[in-house]
C-alpha positions in Angstrom: 23.1 176.9 -78.8 24.5 174.2 -81.0 24.7 171.8 -78.1 28.5 171.6 -78.1 28.7 172.4 -74.4 26.0 172.7 -71.8 27.0 176.1 -70.6 29.7 178.8 -71.1 31.0 182.0 -69.5 31.1 185.3 -71.4 32.2 188.8 -70.5 29.6 191.6 -70.6 30.9 195.2 -70.9 28.1 196.6 -73.0 25.8 193.6 -73.4 28.2 190.9 -74.7 26.6 188.1 -72.6 23.0 189.2 -73.2 23.2 190.2 -76.8 24.6 186.9 -78.1 22.2 185.1 -75.8 19.3 187.0 -77.5 20.4 186.2 -81.0 21.0 182.5 -80.3 17.9 181.6 -78.2 19.8 181.3 -74.8 19.6 182.4 -71.3 22.4 185.0 -70.5 23.0 186.5 -67.1 25.0 189.7 -66.4 25.3 189.5 -62.6 25.9 192.2 -60.0 29.3 193.8 -60.4 31.8 191.8 -58.4 29.6 188.7 -58.1 32.2 186.8 -60.2 35.8 187.9 -59.5 37.8 189.3 -62.4 41.1 188.6 -60.7 44.0 189.2 -61.4 42.2 192.4 -62.3 40.7 194.1 -59.2 38.0 195.2 -61.6 37.5 195.0 -65.4 37.3 198.0 -67.7 36.9 200.4 -64.9 34.0 198.5 -63.4 31.7 198.2 -66.4 32.7 194.7 -67.4 31.8 191.5 -65.6 31.6 187.8 -66.4 28.4 185.8 -66.7 26.9 182.5 -67.7 25.1 181.5 -71.0 23.0 178.3 -71.1 19.9 176.8 -72.6 18.0 176.8 -69.4 17.6 179.1 -66.4 18.6 176.2 -64.1 21.8 175.6 -65.9 22.6 179.3 -66.0 22.0 179.7 -62.3 24.1 176.6 -61.5 27.0 177.9 -63.4 26.6 181.4 -61.8 26.5 179.8 -58.3 29.7 177.7 -59.1 31.8 180.6 -60.3 30.6 183.3 -57.9 33.0 184.5 -55.2 35.8 187.0 -54.6 39.5 187.2 -54.3 41.5 189.3 -51.8 42.0 192.6 -53.6 38.7 192.7 -55.6 37.3 196.2 -55.6 33.7 195.0 -55.6 32.6 192.3 -53.2 28.7 192.1 -53.0 27.0 190.1 -50.3 26.2 186.5 -51.4 22.8 185.7 -52.9 21.1 182.4 -53.3 20.5 181.9 -57.0 20.0 178.1 -56.9 16.8 178.1 -54.8 15.5 181.0 -56.8 15.0 178.7 -59.8 12.2 176.7 -58.1 10.7 179.5 -56.1 7.5 181.3 -57.1 8.4 184.9 -57.7 5.1 186.1 -56.3 3.2 188.9 -58.0 5.8 191.3 -59.3 5.4 194.9 -60.5 7.1 195.0 -63.9 7.8 198.1 -65.9 7.7 197.6 -69.7 10.3 199.9 -71.2 11.2 200.7 -74.8 13.2 203.9 -74.2 16.9 204.0 -75.0 19.5 206.1 -73.3 20.9 209.1 -75.2 23.7 208.5 -77.5 23.5 211.2 -80.1 23.3 208.5 -82.9 20.3 207.2 -84.9 18.6 204.1 -83.6 15.1 202.6 -84.2 13.3 199.7 -82.5 12.4 197.1 -85.1 8.6 196.4 -85.0 9.3 192.7 -84.9 11.4 193.1 -81.8 8.8 195.4 -80.2 6.0 192.9 -80.9 8.0 190.0 -79.4 8.6 191.9 -76.2 5.0 192.9 -76.0 3.9 189.2 -76.3 6.2 188.4 -73.4 4.7 191.2 -71.4 1.2 189.9 -72.1 2.3 186.4 -71.0 3.7 187.8 -67.8 0.4 189.6 -67.1 -1.4 186.3 -67.7 0.9 184.7 -65.1 -0.4 187.2 -62.5 2.2 190.0 -62.7 1.3 193.7 -62.9 2.9 195.0 -66.2 2.8 198.7 -66.8 4.6 200.8 -69.4 7.1 203.0 -67.6 10.6 204.3 -68.4 13.8 204.7 -66.4 15.3 208.2 -66.3 18.7 207.5 -67.8 20.0 211.0 -68.1 23.5 211.3 -69.6 24.6 207.8 -68.7 26.7 207.6 -71.9 29.1 210.2 -70.6 30.0 207.8 -67.7 30.3 204.8 -70.1 32.6 206.1 -72.8 35.7 207.1 -70.8 35.5 203.9 -68.7 35.2 201.7 -71.8 37.9 203.3 -73.9 40.3 203.8 -71.0 39.9 200.1 -70.2 40.6 199.2 -73.9 43.7 201.3 -73.8 44.9 199.4 -70.8 44.2 196.0 -72.3 45.7 196.9 -75.6 49.1 197.2 -73.8 48.9 193.4 -73.0 49.2 192.2 -76.5 52.7 191.3 -77.8 52.3 193.5 -80.9 49.7 196.2 -81.3 49.5 195.4 -85.0 47.8 192.2 -84.0 44.7 194.3 -83.1 42.0 195.4 -85.5 42.6 198.9 -86.6 39.3 200.0 -85.1 40.5 198.6 -81.7 43.7 200.6 -82.0 41.8 203.8 -82.8 39.5 203.3 -79.8 42.4 202.6 -77.5 44.0 205.9 -78.6 40.7 207.6 -77.5 41.0 205.8 -74.2 44.5 207.2 -73.7 43.0 210.7 -74.0 40.0 210.0 -71.8 41.9 208.1 -69.1 42.5 211.1 -66.8 40.1 213.7 -65.7 37.3 212.4 -67.8 37.6 208.9 -66.3 37.6 210.3 -62.8 34.5 212.3 -63.5 32.8 209.3 -65.1 33.5 207.3 -61.9 32.2 210.0 -59.7 29.0 210.3 -61.7 28.0 206.7 -61.1 26.2 207.2 -57.8 24.0 210.1 -59.0 23.1 207.9 -62.0 22.1 205.1 -59.7 19.8 207.3 -57.7 18.3 208.7 -60.9 17.8 205.4 -62.8 17.0 203.5 -59.6 14.0 205.7 -58.8 12.0 203.4 -61.0 12.5 200.6 -58.4 10.5 202.6 -55.9 7.4 201.6 -58.0 8.5 198.4 -59.8 10.4 195.3 -59.0 11.8 194.5 -62.5 12.2 196.4 -65.8 11.4 194.4 -69.0 12.9 195.8 -72.2 14.3 194.5 -75.5 17.8 193.1 -75.3 18.5 194.4 -78.9 16.7 196.8 -81.2 17.1 194.6 -84.3 17.0 191.0 -85.3 20.4 189.3 -85.7 22.7 191.0 -88.2 24.0 189.2 -91.2 27.5 187.6 -90.8 30.1 190.1 -91.9 27.7 193.1 -91.7 30.3 195.1 -89.8 33.5 193.7 -91.3 34.3 196.5 -93.7 33.1 199.5 -91.6 35.3 202.2 -90.2 35.6 202.7 -86.5 32.9 205.4 -86.4 30.7 203.5 -88.7 31.1 200.4 -86.5 30.2 202.4 -83.4 27.0 203.8 -85.1 26.0 200.3 -86.3 26.6 198.7 -82.9 24.6 201.4 -81.1 21.8 201.2 -83.7 21.5 197.4 -83.2 22.2 197.2 -79.5 21.2 200.3 -77.6 19.4 198.7 -74.7 22.0 196.6 -72.8 25.0 198.9 -71.9 23.4 201.3 -69.3 23.2 198.5 -66.8 26.9 198.0 -67.1 27.5 201.6 -65.9 25.2 200.9 -62.9 26.7 197.6 -62.2 23.3 195.9 -61.5 22.0 192.5 -62.6 20.4 191.9 -65.9 19.5 188.8 -67.9 18.3 187.8 -71.4 15.5 185.4 -72.0 14.3 184.1 -75.4 11.4 186.2 -76.9 10.5 184.4 -80.1 11.8 184.7 -83.6 12.0 187.3 -86.4 11.1 184.9 -89.2 8.4 182.2 -89.8 11.1 179.5 -90.1 12.2 180.3 -86.5 15.9 180.6 -87.4 16.5 184.2 -86.2 16.0 184.4 -82.4 15.1 187.5 -80.5 15.5 188.3 -76.8 14.1 190.4 -74.0 15.9 191.4 -70.8 14.9 191.6 -67.2 16.7 194.5 -65.4 16.9 194.8 -61.7 18.5 196.9 -58.9 21.5 195.9 -56.9 21.8 192.2 -55.9 18.5 191.3 -57.6 19.7 188.1 -59.4 17.4 185.8 -57.3 14.3 187.8 -58.4 15.3 187.9 -62.0 16.1 184.2 -62.1 12.9 183.3 -60.3 10.8 185.3 -62.8 12.7 183.9 -65.7 12.3 180.3 -64.5 8.5 180.9 -64.1 8.3 182.2 -67.7 10.5 179.4 -69.0 8.1 176.8 -67.5 5.3 178.5 -69.4 7.1 179.0 -72.7 9.4 176.0 -72.7 12.1 177.7 -74.9 14.6 174.9 -74.4 12.5 172.6 -76.6 13.5 174.5 -79.7 17.0 173.8 -81.1 18.6 175.1 -84.2 18.6 172.8 -87.2 22.2 171.6 -88.0 
C-alpha cells in the first residue's frame, strides 16, 4: 500500500490475505486450495491455509497469481488450471450476486459496524448499476467452526515444533499449540470428514447465484497495539469480533478476494473492504467482476499520504 513493492504474497488461513488487504486499500486474493503449491508441505494447516497475492490493482494481483500458480509432485490438492490473466479484460456478463451479512456461528459476540455495512451496500448498489442482479441472500454455514478449530490448532502445533526454541513464540501461540495437540487426533479426523457435507450445504447458494458479496471484516481497522496485552482467550474473542467473515471459505477451500470498499473516516485514512466469494475454481469469475468494478471505482488512484 505504501508503494515499496508492486505486489506481494501472503498466507491466508482465516483471512490473512483478505483482511490486511481490506484495511490497506488493496486487492487480496485467496485462491482455490492447491492453486499455489505449499511445498515442501503437501498441504498447509490441514488444508485451511493457502498462499495468495496482494496488489494495488486487479491486473497486478492476477499477474502474480498466474506466475506463482502450479503444483509439485506430492501436493495433496491439484486443481485444474484456470485462466486468470484473460479474466482481467473480460466482461463478466450479467451475474447473479448474493448480498450477505450473516456470519457463521462461533459462540462469541460480534457486531457488524454500520460504517462497514453501508460501504458494502454502496458497492452492491454500484454492481446493480453495472447491470448485475444483486439480491440479499445468506449461505447456510451450519457448524463450520467445528471443522475449522481442530485443523487450525493442530496445524499450529505442528508448526510450533519447527522453531529452535518454543520460548521464542508468543505465549498465546504456545497455548493454542497445546490445544492443537489435544485436538490433533479424532477431532481432526472428524473435522476433515465434515468438509464435504459443509461444501454441499454452503454451496447450495451457488445453485441460485454466481457470487456472494459480503464484508471482509466487521469493523474498521483496529488501533495499533489493540491486541498486544490481551490473553489468548481475549485475543480470540477480539479477532472473531473484528474478522468473522473470512475464515469459513478457508474450510471450504474455495476462492475469495477482497476489493476496496471505501473508508471509515472523512479523511480517507481508514480503508474498508468487501469480499467476493465463489465456488470451486471460480477465480476467473471473481477477477473479471473485480476488474469491472475497479474500472468504475478507480481505487488505485487513492494512495496513503506519507
